[in-house]
N, C-alpha and C positions, 0 to 999 in steps of 0.2 A: 289754531296754526300750529301751536306749541305743542299740543296733545297728539296730532298729527304726525309731526315730526319725530316725538318718542316712540310713536307706535311703529312707524318705519325702521328707527334705530334698534328697536328691540326685537323686531321680525329679522332684520339681516344678522343681527349677533346671533340669534337662535339657528340662524339657516347656517352659519360658519360653525357652531358648536355642533351641529348635527353632521356635517360633514367631516369633521374633524373626528368625531366619534365613529363614524362609518369607516373610515379609512384606518382608523386604530383598530377597530374590529377585524377588518379585512388583512391588515399588517398581522395582527396575532395569528390568525389561522393561516397565513401563507408561511410565515418564518417560523413556526413551533411544529413542524410536522416532525413526525417521529422519525429519527435517524435509523437507518437500515445498518445492521451490524456488519463490520468488514468483513468476517468469516462466514462463508455462506454454508460451511457443514461443519459438524462438529468432529472431534479427532475421533479416528478409527473408521471413518466411513469412506465411501467413494468419492472421487474427485467432485468438486463443484460443478453443477450442471453448466455453468457458462464456461468453465474451463473444458468439459467434455464437447460441449458444442463448437467453441472455437476452433479446437485441434479436429474435431468430427472424429472422435474417438470410437473405436468399435468396442463390445462389451467386453471382450477379450483384453483390450488395450486398457480398458477402464479399470479392469481389476489388476491389472500388473503398476498402473500409474498408482492406485490406491495405495498397494503394497510399498511401492517406492516412496510415497508421500508419509506415509505411517512411519516407515524405518528412519527418514529424515526427521520427523517430528519427534521421534524417541532419542534421536541424536543431537539433535540443535536445540532442543530445550533447556535442558540442562546447562547448556554453554551459554543460552542466552539469560538464563537466570543468573548465573554468575557474572556475566557481563552487567547486568543491574546492580548486583550487590557492589562491584568494583566501581562502577559511576558513583553508587551511593556513598561510598567510603573516599572517592576522591572529593566528591562535593561537602562530606562533612569535614574532612581536613581543610580544605579551602575555607571554610565558614569560621575555621577557629582564629584567635585574635594573632597567633603567630605560627602559620602554617607551616609544617615541615616539609620542605623541597623536597628532600631526599625521600621521604614516605610518598608524596606525590609522584615523583619520577618513576619510583617502583610501582606504584599502582597502574601509573600510565603505560609502563612497559607490559605489565601483566595483561592491560586491558588489549594492547595491541596484539598480543599473542592469542588472546581469546577472539578477537575479531578475524585474526588470519585462520582460528581453527573454523569458525562459522562461516567464513567465505569458503573454505575448502568443502565444506560440507554442502554448500550452495551447488559448487561447481560439481561434486559428485552427485548431486540429487538431477542435475542438469543433464549430466551425461548418461546417466541410467534413464531418464525420461526419453532422451534423444534416441536411445537404441532400442527403445519401444515403438517410435514414431516411423512413419513412413518420411521419404524426403520433403514432400509438401507439408507434411504434419510438424517436421523438425524447422521448417522455415517459419510455420506459426508459432511454434514454442520459443523460437529465437526473438519473434518479435515482441512476444508477452513478456520475455525476460528483460529485452530492451526498455519496454513501458515500466517493469518492475523496478527497475534501476534507475529510472528517469534519464534515459538515454534513447529516445524514441528513434527508430529507424527511418531513414529519409528514402523517400519514393519507395518504401517497402523492402528495401535492400540495406544491408550493414553499410554504414560508412567507413570508407577505406578496405573494404572487403570486396573487391570486385571478381575475384576467382580468376586473373588473367583474363578481364575484359568480358567475362560471361553473365556476369551480374547475378548468378544463381547459386543456391546452396546446394552441395551434394552430400550424402549420407558420407558421413566421417569428416567432414568440414568443423571447425572449432576445436 
């Protein structure tokens, strides 16, 4: 009887180990999928296919949008690099035993000005893109920007922008 009990015990322990190994193997394959890159197209190329599809751009519009995006990247990229360097400088100053608050304040002011510049570039890019779009595409573009900035539109419309109760965007709005 003692031998029979040992065999059952070993059998169930082995079954539990098999289940654990199978679940670990499945988890490995499920959670280690290769991440897709955030940027869908290299610099200098046409807008991403999903962007073209979401706005339903014509070939002519696609070329104009690509030109606008390339100019934006040329202008915004250097500003973004300086922002990164300024943030690094702030962190380096904060890591010191006795951080210089005047230096931190100066760097913070510089960072604010840089962020203002890049925000203005974002706004200029949006306005240029909007001029390329039809009114329907401009509405879709607005929704994309709302999602990009983390302010999703409610019910497909911009919050607090009902345009005198009509609830639709017209060319020239914003």
